[in-house]
N, CA, C and O atoms as a DFTB+ gen file, in Angstrom:
372 C
 N C O
     1  1     -33.729     -89.693     -76.832
     2  2     -35.162     -89.349     -77.323
     3  2     -35.667     -88.536     -78.201
     4  3     -36.062     -87.468     -77.734
     5  1     -35.794     -88.701     -79.409
     6  2     -36.062     -87.436     -80.206
     7  2     -37.394     -86.815     -79.914
     8  3     -38.285     -87.469     -79.371
     9  1     -37.560     -85.403     -80.310
    10  2     -38.552     -84.710     -79.845
    11  2     -39.804     -85.422     -80.463
    12  3     -40.818     -85.112     -79.838
    13  1     -39.994     -86.121     -81.305
    14  2     -41.194     -86.871     -81.987
    15  2     -41.426     -87.740     -80.974
    16  3     -42.483     -87.673     -80.346
    17  1     -40.404     -88.733     -80.662
    18  2     -40.847     -89.860     -79.685
    19  2     -41.177     -89.281     -78.275
    20  3     -41.856     -89.967     -77.512
    21  1     -40.672     -87.890     -77.841
    22  2     -41.056     -87.597     -76.622
    23  2     -42.763     -87.021     -76.836
    24  3     -43.606     -87.205     -75.958
    25  1     -42.992     -86.489     -77.822
    26  2     -44.343     -85.855     -78.283
    27  2     -45.376     -87.186     -78.209
    28  3     -46.498     -87.084     -77.713
    29  1     -44.903     -88.328     -78.713
    30  2     -45.697     -89.522     -78.861
    31  2     -45.736     -90.120     -77.301
    32  3     -46.767     -90.587     -76.819
    33  1     -44.916     -90.068     -76.834
    34  2     -44.810     -90.499     -75.335
    35  2     -45.829     -89.794     -74.489
    36  3     -46.536     -90.421     -73.701
    37  1     -45.913     -88.435     -74.652
    38  2     -46.647     -87.712     -73.839
    39  2     -48.306     -87.670     -74.315
    40  3     -49.127     -86.987     -73.701
    41  1     -48.585     -88.339     -75.263
    42  2     -49.960     -88.732     -75.566
    43  2     -50.343     -88.257     -77.003
    44  3     -51.456     -88.450     -77.493
    45  1     -49.192     -87.541     -77.706
    46  2     -49.440     -87.236     -79.044
    47  2     -50.392     -86.350     -79.455
    48  3     -50.358     -85.303     -78.808
    49  1     -51.255     -86.401     -80.328
    50  2     -52.202     -85.341     -81.019
    51  2     -53.197     -85.335     -79.790
    52  3     -53.636     -84.244     -79.427
    53  1     -53.560     -86.424     -79.163
    54  2     -54.946     -86.418     -78.261
    55  2     -54.339     -85.563     -77.156
    56  3     -55.145     -84.692     -76.826
    57  1     -53.323     -85.512     -76.543
    58  2     -52.678     -84.599     -75.572
    59  2     -52.817     -83.222     -76.048
    60  3     -53.473     -82.379     -75.434
    61  1     -52.198     -82.996     -77.143
    62  2     -52.333     -81.747     -77.768
    63  2     -53.599     -81.074     -77.784
    64  3     -53.654     -79.885     -77.468
    65  1     -54.812     -81.834     -78.184
    66  2     -55.976     -81.307     -78.384
    67  2     -56.587     -80.965     -76.912
    68  3     -57.222     -79.934     -76.691
    69  1     -56.325     -81.918     -75.977
    70  2     -56.717     -81.512     -74.700
    71  2     -56.031     -80.201     -74.135
    72  3     -56.626     -79.378     -73.439
    73  1     -54.900     -80.123     -74.466
    74  2     -54.360     -78.565     -74.007
    75  2     -55.231     -77.600     -74.749
    76  3     -55.734     -76.617     -74.206
    77  1     -55.377     -77.889     -75.902
    78  2     -56.063     -76.548     -76.881
    79  2     -57.527     -76.575     -76.101
    80  3     -58.021     -75.511     -75.728
    81  1     -58.091     -77.638     -75.909
    82  2     -59.640     -77.469     -75.308
    83  2     -59.426     -76.781     -73.924
    84  3     -60.277     -75.937     -73.644
    85  1     -58.410     -77.001     -72.988
    86  2     -58.138     -76.337     -72.057
    87  2     -58.070     -74.706     -72.054
    88  3     -58.555     -73.922     -71.239
    89  1     -57.255     -74.437     -73.320
    90  2     -57.144     -73.059     -73.540
    91  2     -58.495     -72.216     -73.873
    92  3     -58.751     -71.084     -73.465
    93  1     -59.297     -73.036     -74.712
    94  2     -60.447     -72.458     -74.714
    95  2     -61.257     -72.095     -73.573
    96  3     -61.978     -71.100     -73.640
    97  1     -61.207     -72.792     -72.558
    98  2     -61.938     -72.601     -71.285
    99  2     -61.169     -71.274     -70.812
   100  3     -61.798     -70.250     -70.549
   101  1     -59.849     -71.346     -70.724
   102  2     -59.115     -70.161     -70.190
   103  2     -59.569     -68.785     -70.785
   104  3     -59.701     -67.767     -70.105
   105  1     -59.783     -68.866     -72.071
   106  2     -59.876     -67.847     -73.052
   107  2     -61.259     -67.322     -72.797
   108  3     -61.437     -66.104     -72.834
   109  1     -62.383     -68.247     -72.506
   110  2     -63.619     -67.807     -72.132
   111  2     -63.658     -67.079     -70.708
   112  3     -64.456     -66.157     -70.546
   113  1     -62.836     -67.468     -69.710
   114  2     -62.665     -66.952     -68.467
   115  2     -62.193     -65.613     -68.729
   116  3     -62.717     -64.705     -68.083
   117  1     -61.292     -65.336     -69.568
   118  2     -60.451     -64.055     -69.691
   119  2     -61.541     -63.017     -70.354
   120  3     -61.519     -61.816     -70.084
   121  1     -62.403     -63.550     -71.161
   122  2     -63.625     -62.673     -71.893
   123  2     -64.560     -62.572     -70.918
   124  3     -65.234     -61.564     -71.126
   125  1     -64.922     -63.178     -69.911
   126  2     -65.754     -62.922     -68.937
   127  2     -65.433     -61.712     -67.833
   128  3     -66.145     -60.815     -67.382
   129  1     -64.042     -62.089     -67.599
   130  2     -63.380     -61.006     -66.804
   131  2     -63.195     -59.658     -67.398
   132  3     -63.198     -58.625     -66.729
   133  1     -63.017     -59.720     -68.817
   134  2     -62.995     -58.400     -69.289
   135  2     -64.416     -57.788     -69.494
   136  3     -64.475     -56.558     -69.470
   137  1     -65.505     -58.453     -69.684
   138  2     -66.863     -58.020     -69.741
   139  2     -67.188     -57.472     -68.235
   140  3     -67.844     -56.454     -68.014
   141  1     -66.690     -58.213     -67.362
   142  2     -67.058     -57.668     -65.909
   143  2     -66.462     -56.536     -65.733
   144  3     -67.134     -55.644     -65.215
   145  1     -65.136     -56.266     -66.083
   146  2     -64.529     -55.022     -65.741
   147  2     -65.204     -53.965     -66.450
   148  3     -65.438     -52.926     -65.833
   149  1     -65.591     -54.089     -67.791
   150  2     -66.179     -53.115     -68.688
   151  2     -67.776     -52.550     -68.013
   152  3     -68.325     -51.450     -68.082
   153  1     -68.121     -53.627     -67.468
   154  2     -69.636     -53.307     -67.009
   155  2     -69.376     -52.519     -65.790
   156  3     -70.180     -51.610     -65.584
   157  1     -68.427     -52.676     -64.946
   158  2     -68.211     -51.898     -63.749
   159  2     -67.710     -50.567     -64.096
   160  3     -68.108     -49.648     -63.380
   161  1     -66.955     -50.302     -65.005
   162  2     -66.797     -48.808     -65.441
   163  2     -68.058     -48.118     -65.965
   164  3     -68.374     -46.970     -65.653
   165  1     -68.875     -49.055     -66.936
   166  2     -70.168     -48.347     -67.221
   167  2     -70.993     -48.074     -66.214
   168  3     -71.653     -47.036     -66.198
   169  1     -71.047     -49.007     -65.231
   170  2     -71.934     -48.611     -64.259
   171  2     -71.568     -47.376     -63.243
   172  3     -72.415     -46.743     -62.613
   173  1     -70.189     -47.152     -63.199
   174  2     -69.561     -46.172     -62.596
   175  2     -69.707     -44.823     -63.327
   176  3     -69.778     -43.725     -62.776
   177  1     -69.735     -45.030     -64.424
   178  2     -69.828     -43.819     -65.283
   179  2     -71.301     -43.460     -65.493
   180  3     -71.588     -42.299     -65.787
   181  1     -72.212     -44.356     -65.362
   182  2     -73.718     -43.723     -65.094
   183  2     -73.932     -43.342     -63.804
   184  3     -74.887     -42.585     -63.626
   185  1     -73.119     -43.758     -62.613
   186  2     -73.716     -43.073     -61.417
   187  2     -73.030     -41.861     -61.287
   188  3     -73.554     -41.009     -60.570
   189  1     -71.895     -41.591     -61.869
   190  2     -71.251     -40.291     -62.006
   191  2     -71.868     -39.236     -62.721
   192  3     -71.730     -38.051     -62.417
   193  1     -72.765     -39.790     -63.975
   194  2     -73.694     -39.014     -64.668
   195  2     -74.796     -38.456     -63.936
   196  3     -75.150     -37.277     -63.945
   197  1     -75.347     -39.489     -63.250
   198  2     -76.557     -39.301     -62.250
   199  2     -76.371     -37.996     -61.238
   200  3     -77.114     -37.045     -60.997
   201  1     -74.962     -38.392     -60.718
   202  2     -74.779     -37.383     -59.501
   203  2     -74.332     -35.973     -60.200
   204  3     -74.508     -34.917     -59.593
   205  1     -73.792     -36.000     -61.399
   206  2     -73.494     -34.833     -61.863
   207  2     -74.573     -34.127     -62.236
   208  3     -74.512     -32.909     -62.067
   209  1     -75.845     -34.730     -62.845
   210  2     -77.169     -33.957     -63.229
   211  2     -77.711     -33.697     -62.002
   212  3     -78.246     -32.597     -61.864
   213  1     -77.693     -34.637     -60.856
   214  2     -78.513     -34.216     -59.756
   215  2     -77.824     -33.071     -58.815
   216  3     -78.542     -32.359     -58.113
   217  1     -76.652     -32.946     -58.824
   218  2     -75.828     -31.980     -57.999
   219  2     -75.230     -30.813     -58.799
   220  3     -74.929     -29.782     -58.197
   221  1     -75.037     -30.923     -60.152
   222  2     -74.689     -29.923     -60.887
   223  2     -73.268     -29.515     -60.515
   224  3     -72.436     -30.399     -60.313
   225  1     -72.910     -28.097     -60.403
   226  2     -71.648     -27.659     -60.126
   227  2     -71.201     -28.247     -58.875
   228  3     -69.991     -28.462     -58.820
   229  1     -71.908     -28.564     -57.837
   230  2     -71.408     -28.942     -56.467
   231  2     -70.528     -30.328     -56.589
   232  3     -69.617     -30.682     -55.840
   233  1     -71.128     -31.113     -57.905
   234  2     -70.475     -32.514     -57.999
   235  2     -69.027     -32.060     -58.640
   236  3     -68.913     -31.665     -59.800
   237  1     -68.122     -32.157     -57.865
   238  2     -66.541     -31.580     -58.456
   239  2     -65.737     -32.827     -58.729
   240  3     -64.543     -32.687     -58.994
   241  1     -66.251     -33.991     -58.693
   242  2     -65.312     -35.103     -58.993
   243  2     -65.018     -34.979     -60.555
   244  3     -65.909     -34.540     -61.283
   245  1     -63.925     -35.314     -61.024
   246  2     -63.458     -35.470     -62.258
   247  2     -64.405     -36.540     -63.158
   248  3     -64.634     -37.702     -62.821
   249  1     -64.911     -35.871     -64.400
   250  2     -65.802     -36.870     -64.975
   251  2     -65.106     -38.263     -65.460
   252  3     -64.074     -38.427     -66.110
   253  1     -66.113     -39.302     -64.870
   254  2     -65.719     -40.550     -65.120
   255  2     -65.162     -41.230     -66.271
   256  3     -64.248     -42.054     -66.241
   257  1     -65.914     -40.735     -67.487
   258  2     -65.757     -41.219     -68.868
   259  2     -64.163     -40.761     -69.231
   260  3     -63.526     -41.533     -69.949
   261  1     -63.603     -39.704     -68.821
   262  2     -62.411     -39.322     -68.980
   263  2     -61.251     -39.874     -68.187
   264  3     -60.079     -39.887     -68.566
   265  1     -61.619     -40.230     -67.286
   266  2     -60.707     -41.124     -66.253
   267  2     -60.574     -42.571     -66.754
   268  3     -59.540     -43.227     -66.885
   269  1     -61.960     -42.959     -67.029
   270  2     -61.759     -44.503     -67.497
   271  2     -61.436     -44.812     -68.976
   272  3     -61.381     -45.957     -69.424
   273  1     -61.228     -43.690     -69.689
   274  2     -60.838     -43.959     -71.076
   275  2     -59.523     -45.040     -71.007
   276  3     -59.640     -46.111     -71.604
   277  1     -58.433     -44.776     -70.363
   278  2     -57.231     -45.756     -70.443
   279  2     -57.672     -47.180     -70.190
   280  3     -57.361     -48.189     -70.822
   281  1     -58.548     -47.041     -69.016
   282  2     -58.895     -48.660     -68.648
   283  2     -59.934     -49.343     -69.929
   284  3     -60.013     -50.537     -70.217
   285  1     -60.520     -48.440     -70.435
   286  2     -61.459     -49.094     -71.534
   287  2     -60.561     -49.397     -72.844
   288  3     -60.722     -50.452     -73.457
   289  1     -59.737     -48.563     -73.199
   290  2     -58.721     -48.773     -74.193
   291  2     -58.046     -50.075     -73.957
   292  3     -57.945     -50.856     -74.904
   293  1     -57.530     -50.416     -72.682
   294  2     -56.832     -51.494     -72.215
   295  2     -57.730     -52.625     -72.364
   296  3     -57.250     -53.620     -72.907
   297  1     -58.848     -52.662     -72.016
   298  2     -59.736     -53.620     -72.064
   299  2     -59.940     -54.071     -73.603
   300  3     -59.938     -55.271     -73.879
   301  1     -60.086     -53.250     -74.433
   302  2     -60.262     -53.413     -75.824
   303  2     -58.882     -54.131     -76.384
   304  3     -58.920     -55.134     -77.097
   305  1     -57.787     -53.554     -76.011
   306  2     -56.431     -54.188     -76.365
   307  2     -56.486     -55.637     -75.909
   308  3     -56.205     -56.540     -76.696
   309  1     -56.845     -55.877     -74.646
   310  2     -56.800     -57.352     -74.103
   311  2     -57.733     -58.217     -75.012
   312  3     -57.329     -59.308     -75.414
   313  1     -58.821     -57.808     -75.303
   314  2     -59.917     -58.293     -76.007
   315  2     -59.367     -58.777     -77.314
   316  3     -59.266     -59.939     -77.708
   317  1     -59.078     -57.817     -77.824
   318  2     -58.012     -58.131     -79.197
   319  2     -57.093     -59.315     -79.202
   320  3     -57.045     -60.220     -80.035
   321  1     -56.403     -59.151     -78.167
   322  2     -55.239     -60.410     -77.837
   323  2     -55.891     -61.440     -77.724
   324  3     -55.491     -62.304     -78.505
   325  1     -56.970     -61.841     -76.916
   326  2     -57.575     -63.013     -76.673
   327  2     -58.042     -63.427     -77.945
   328  3     -57.711     -64.555     -78.311
   329  1     -58.803     -62.678     -78.747
   330  2     -59.422     -63.136     -79.866
   331  2     -58.450     -63.499     -80.689
   332  3     -58.684     -64.558     -81.272
   333  1     -57.200     -62.872     -80.998
   334  2     -56.081     -63.417     -81.656
   335  2     -55.594     -64.785     -81.396
   336  3     -55.402     -65.625     -82.276
   337  1     -55.378     -64.984     -79.927
   338  2     -55.067     -66.147     -79.379
   339  2     -56.093     -67.225     -79.612
   340  3     -55.692     -68.389     -79.592
   341  1     -57.138     -67.026     -79.790
   342  2     -58.297     -67.989     -80.018
   343  2     -57.982     -68.437     -81.528
   344  3     -57.870     -69.616     -81.863
   345  1     -57.871     -67.478     -82.286
   346  2     -57.940     -67.692     -83.888
   347  2     -56.570     -68.367     -84.161
   348  3     -56.539     -69.125     -85.130
   349  1     -55.397     -68.191     -83.417
   350  2     -54.163     -68.973     -83.570
   351  2     -54.281     -70.480     -83.105
   352  3     -53.728     -71.454     -83.616
   353  1     -55.140     -70.446     -82.006
   354  2     -55.403     -71.890     -81.523
   355  2     -56.192     -72.799     -82.538
   356  3     -56.077     -73.997     -82.794
   357  1     -57.026     -71.831     -83.029
   358  2     -57.897     -72.722     -84.205
   359  2     -56.949     -73.075     -85.314
   360  3     -56.868     -74.246     -85.684
   361  1     -56.416     -72.374     -85.721
   362  2     -55.290     -72.553     -86.572
   363  2     -54.238     -73.832     -86.432
   364  3     -53.726     -74.539     -87.300
   365  1     -54.132     -73.837     -85.053
   366  2     -53.081     -74.906     -84.786
   367  2     -53.765     -76.478     -84.926
   368  3     -53.107     -77.487     -85.178
   369  1     -55.103     -76.438     -84.722
   370  2     -55.821     -77.713     -84.886
   371  2     -55.760     -78.223     -86.397
   372  3     -56.310     -79.278     -86.715
């Protein structure tokens, strides 16, 4: 069986479109998870800033914004990759 015959047997273009539609849902889910992670980091940084303002030098924890920097960079990197994958999926249609 040739690759074309195999592709046609599996539903041809309609199956391909269904797969791409499924990917769109997964991409949206990834975006929501990234948003949730970013919101959690922002909330934690806000709490840290409040505690730092309220307690002054007694608040000895490392500043959250510095510790969260690598996580925020990773979130940005993953968001870019998800966006790139979406653009590639659009170009595939």
